C-alpha positions as a printed NumPy array, in Angstrom:
array([[-39.713, -67.926,  83.439],
       [-42.442, -65.753,  81.946],
       [-39.877, -63.653,  80.091],
       [-38.232, -66.7  ,  78.529],
       [-41.647, -68.061,  77.489],
       [-42.534, -64.725,  75.882],
       [-39.233, -64.645,  73.957],
       [-39.86 , -68.227,  72.82 ],
       [-43.384, -67.206,  71.749],
       [-42.003, -64.324,  69.682],
       [-39.448, -66.559,  67.95 ],
       [-42.038, -69.243,  67.175],
       [-44.44 , -66.573,  65.876],
       [-41.885, -65.118,  63.458],
       [-40.848, -68.568,  62.225],
       [-44.472, -69.58 ,  61.749],
       [-45.21 , -66.441,  59.731],
       [-42.168, -67.003,  57.529],
       [-43.005, -70.651,  56.9  ],
       [-46.576, -69.848,  55.94 ],
       [-45.321, -67.228,  53.5  ],
       [-42.833, -69.681,  51.99 ],
       [-45.468, -72.284,  51.173],
       [-47.203, -72.502,  47.855],
       [-50.974, -72.405,  47.657],
       [-52.918, -75.075,  45.827],
       [-52.369, -74.5  ,  42.135],
       [-50.454, -71.291,  42.747],
       [-47.083, -70.75 ,  41.156],
       [-46.211, -67.713,  43.277],
       [-44.47 , -67.615,  46.606],
       [-41.278, -66.435,  48.195],
       [-39.39 , -69.503,  46.978],
       [-37.664, -68.526,  43.734],
       [-36.339, -70.768,  40.988],
       [-32.854, -70.755,  42.562],
       [-34.129, -72.703,  45.539],
       [-36.022, -75.219,  43.391],
       [-32.863, -77.263,  43.004],
       [-32.722, -77.922,  46.766],
       [-36.121, -79.604,  47.107],
       [-38.349, -81.226,  44.574],
       [-41.889, -79.882,  44.564],
       [-43.223, -82.874,  46.494],
       [-40.529, -82.772,  49.16 ],
       [-40.728, -79.013,  49.557],
       [-44.436, -78.994,  50.397],
       [-44.131, -82.028,  52.593],
       [-41.221, -80.692,  54.681],
       [-42.628, -77.177,  54.994],
       [-46.064, -78.418,  55.965],
       [-44.657, -80.721,  58.668],
       [-42.507, -77.932,  60.131],
       [-45.528, -75.605,  60.032],
       [-47.652, -78.113,  61.939],
       [-44.952, -78.524,  64.599],
       [-44.559, -74.739,  64.97 ],
       [-48.334, -74.277,  65.17 ],
       [-48.558, -76.867,  67.958],
       [-45.68 , -75.165,  69.803],
       [-47.396, -71.784,  69.362],
       [-50.749, -72.968,  70.739],
       [-49.161, -74.914,  73.583],
       [-46.967, -71.995,  74.601],
       [-49.948, -69.623,  74.421],
       [-51.94 , -71.838,  76.78 ],
       [-48.957, -72.177,  79.125],
       [-48.436, -68.394,  79.195],
       [-52.119, -67.829,  79.943],
       [-52.011, -70.379,  82.767],
       [-48.852, -68.885,  84.3  ],
       [-50.217, -65.337,  84.105],
       [-53.575, -66.269,  85.636],
       [-51.946, -68.083,  88.55 ],
       [-49.414, -65.335,  89.25 ],
       [-51.924, -62.488,  89.278],
       [-54.677, -63.01 ,  91.819],
       [-56.072, -59.5  ,  91.409],
       [-58.208, -57.94 ,  88.748],
       [-58.181, -54.378,  87.496],
       [-61.834, -54.092,  88.48 ],
       [-61.351, -55.112,  92.13 ],
       [-61.166, -51.502,  93.329],
       [-64.276, -50.37 ,  91.424],
       [-67.519, -50.265,  93.394],
       [-70.433, -52.067,  91.725],
       [-73.38 , -49.985,  90.568],
       [-76.956, -51.154,  90.779],
       [-78.704, -50.191,  87.562],
       [-82.287, -51.209,  86.697],
       [-82.494, -53.736,  83.907],
       [-85.374, -52.142,  82.002],
       [-87.836, -49.24 ,  82.085],
       [-90.478, -50.99 ,  84.227],
       [-87.947, -51.719,  86.927],
       [-86.73 , -48.132,  86.736],
       [-90.279, -46.883,  87.49 ],
       [-90.522, -49.2  ,  90.488],
       [-87.188, -48.111,  91.883],
       [-87.531, -46.126,  95.065],
       [-85.766, -42.824,  94.821],
       [-85.55 , -40.829,  98.039],
       [-87.165, -37.414,  97.837],
       [-84.915, -34.415,  98.346],
       [-85.023, -32.958, 101.828],
       [-86.54 , -29.496, 101.903],
       [-85.035, -27.088, 104.307],
       [-87.54 , -25.063, 106.282],
       [-86.728, -21.505, 107.015],
       [-87.36 , -20.281, 110.502],
       [-88.273, -16.625, 110.899]])
């Protein structure tokens, strides 16, 4: 299931990128749509259709991202940091001075 969701996410991502690149900016006359494709859509229809498809793909992208995050968090109950022992470090210099550090044990020589 996770693999199919990731493939779907990749397809939606590529389509979303392409649709954003195809759209014209406000007042801009440049884009990937050339004059040959102008006969297919009028300028009003082109922006309207592309913007609606972009909104649908964006909703699919966000929804699938949330679903993937939910599935991954449920399936993995462990963290990478579970095996690491916590370290107690003083928060500031005054606490460091108050910290009790055991004195080194001196070995006495017997003669």
